[in-house]
N, C-alpha and C positions, 0 to 999 in steps of 0.2 A: 504493500500500500504506500510505501515511500515515507512513512512517518507522518507526524502531525504537521500541518502547514499553518501559515498565518491566517488563512481563510478559516480553518477549523477553530483556531483560538478566538477569532473574531465572532464566529457563530456561537461558540460557547459563552463568550462574554455577553453578547447581545441577549441570548436566551436567559442568562443568569440575571441580567438587569430587569428584563421583562417579568420573569416569574417572581423575582425578589420584590419588585414593586407590587405585584399582585398580592403577595403576603403582607408586606409592611403597610402599604397605603390601603389595600383592599380588605383582606381578611381581618387584619389587626385594627387599624385606625378607623376604618369605616364600619365594617360589619359588626365587630365586637364592641367598639367604644363610641361609635357615632360621633367621631371627632369633627366631621364636616358633613355638608349636604351636597348631593349631586343628582343628576338626572337618572332615570331608569336605564338609559343606554350606557352611560358611564358606569353605573352600578353593575350592569351585566358584564362589561369589559373587565372591570376590576375583579369580579367574581371568577370569570373565566381564566384570567391570568393567574390568580391565586390557586385555582384548581390545577392548572398546568404544572405547578410546582410539585404536585404529587405528595402533599403532606396530609392527605385525607380530605373527605368531602367538607364543604363549607360548614354544615351544621355540626359535624364532629369537632372541627377545628375551633369554631366559635364557642361551643359549649364548654370544651376543655379549658379554653383560655378564660372564660368568665368564671368558671369554678376556681381556677388558679387565683384570680384576683379576690374572690370572695373568701378564700381560705389560704392566702399566700403563706407558704412555709409552715403550715400547720399540718396536722395528721391527715386532714381532708384535701390537702393540695395534691393534685395528681402527679406533679413533677417537682416536688421539693427535694433539694439535695441535702437537707439537714440530717446530720448524724454525728456521733461522737467518735473520737479516736481516728487514727490514720486509716485503718481498714474500713471503718464506718464511713469516713469521708469519701473514700474511693468508691465504695458501694453506692453511696448517695449520689456521687457525681454520675456514675453510670445510669442509675435510675432516672435522674433528672434529665440526662442527655437523650437517652433513647429507651431505656428499660420500661419506663412508664407506659409506653405505647402498647406494650404486650399485656398490660394488666388493667389499664384504665378503661372503664365503661361509663361514659357520661350519663347523668340522670335523664329523665324524660325531657325531650326537646322543649315541650311546652312549659316546663318548669324553669328552664334556664335561658332559652332563647325564643320566647313566644313571639317577639317582634319579627324575627327572621322567618319562623315557620308560617306566619300569616302573610308574609310578603311574597307575592307571586314570582317576582324576578329572582329573589334569593332561593325560593323553593325549586325553581327550574334549574338554577345553577347547581344546586346540591344534587338534584335528581340525575343530571347527566354528567356526573363527575368523571367517570371513566372515559367518556368522549373527549373531555377537555384534557385529560392526561395524555391520551393518544394524539391529540392535536399538538401538544407540546413536543412530541417526537416528529410529527409530520412537518411542522414549520421549518426546522433546520434542514430536513431532507429536501423540501421544495426550494428553499433559498440556495442551498449548495448546488442542487441540480440545475437551477436556472443560471448559475454563474459558471459552473464547470461540471458537466454531467459525466459520471462514471459509476459503475457498480461499487467500486471500492470507495468512491466518494460518498455514496449513500450510507455505507457501513460506518464511515468516519463521522458523518453527520449524526447518525443515531448514537454513536459512541460519545462524541464530544458535545453536540448540541442537546442530546437527550440524557444519557446516563451520567456522564461526568458533571454536566450542569446540575442535574438533580441531586447528585451526591454533595456538591458544594453548597447548594442552597439549603439542603436538609441540615448539614452539620453546622452551618453558620446560624441558622434559626435555632437549632437545638442548643447551641452554645449560649444563647441568651437565657435559656432555662437553667443551664448548669453553671457555666463559667461566670455569668453575670449575677449569680446568687452566691458566689464564693470568692471571687477576686475582683477588686476594684475599689473605688472611692464611694463613700456614703455621705454626700453633702446634706441629705435630709434624713431625719430620724423617723423612718417609716416602720410599720409594725411587721417587718419581714427582713430578709437578708439581701434584698435587691441592691445592686451596686452599679456604678457607672464604670464601664470598661472602654477605654479609648479605642483599642484594636477592633472590638466588635461594634463600636459606634460607627466605624468606617465600613467594615465588611458587611454589617447588617443594615446599612443605609439608615442609621440613626437609632436603630432599636437597642443598641448597646448602652445607651444612656438610660439604663434600666431603673436606677434609683430615682431619676427625674420622673420617669414614667409612672412609677408606683406612687410617687408623691402627688401627681396630678394625672390620673389615668385617662381622663377624657380629652386632654390637650392634644391637638393635632401636631404640636411641636414637642419633640423629645429632647433635642439639644437646646437647653435654655440659654447657654452662654455662647458668645461669638465663636469661641474656639471649639465648641462642641458641634462638630460637623454632623448635620442631619439631612442627608440627601433626599430622604422621603419628603420632608417638610419643604425643601426647595422645589421639589417636583410638584407638590400640591400648590405652592404659591405661583408657580408657572401656570398651572391649569386655572388658577383663580383669575389670572390676568385675562383669560379668554372666556371667563364666565362658565367654565366647565365644572368647577366646584365653588362652593360658597359657604359662608358661616363657619370658617375654620375656628375651632375653639382654642382659646388661649390658656396658658398655665394659670393655676390658681393665683390670684393677686398676692396672697400671703407669701408666696415663694419668691417674690421680687425678681422674677426672671427678666433677663435682658430682652428688650423688644427687637 
């Protein structure tokens, strides 16, 4: 196959950005926290992009995250890393990172996410989850074939634009659950172990400013300070300029966040 090319890396990076935005701006800040308002069409696009990341259907993802906020780092938190001792911390890290997905069963959708269940667009996005996952593999194949068609190129598109991209997005997202509850700064005294982690503030497009987020969950902005880079918030401000999103919620006034 001749090894990975610049084209393959670009497709991987492009698909990473698209699906990561689907998770951060879509699944997380819009569907879970209602941090801004948008049209049904943009809601559908964000839901599809988030589903393409392959982290589970919208209802499962949203319900799990709302439960996390309701019971953050307590016994009822589905992915808390809290444990004692070196061995316990390691087990807790693994559970928070990925192990919880094999054990966690969210409560009734109507108890946790009634607003999403009643919303027709959200329901359809959730209903066709596997279609959107497959679309996440089809797009890189179509793009690469349009630029330079070959059978080996199709395999590389699936590998880098699909599998490798999904691997990266998964582990960066999961690191917010695990690493950002163990390592980093705590500028706000929240009732949990959430922390701001600079590395994942960058890689997770602003989600790594996790202590900020737990201090003001409904805020569309997670990077409260100028040096706290929040790519998702910048993206939302860009969409706001064109009237595609509106009513972006601000951090709680008591936090004295920088505008």
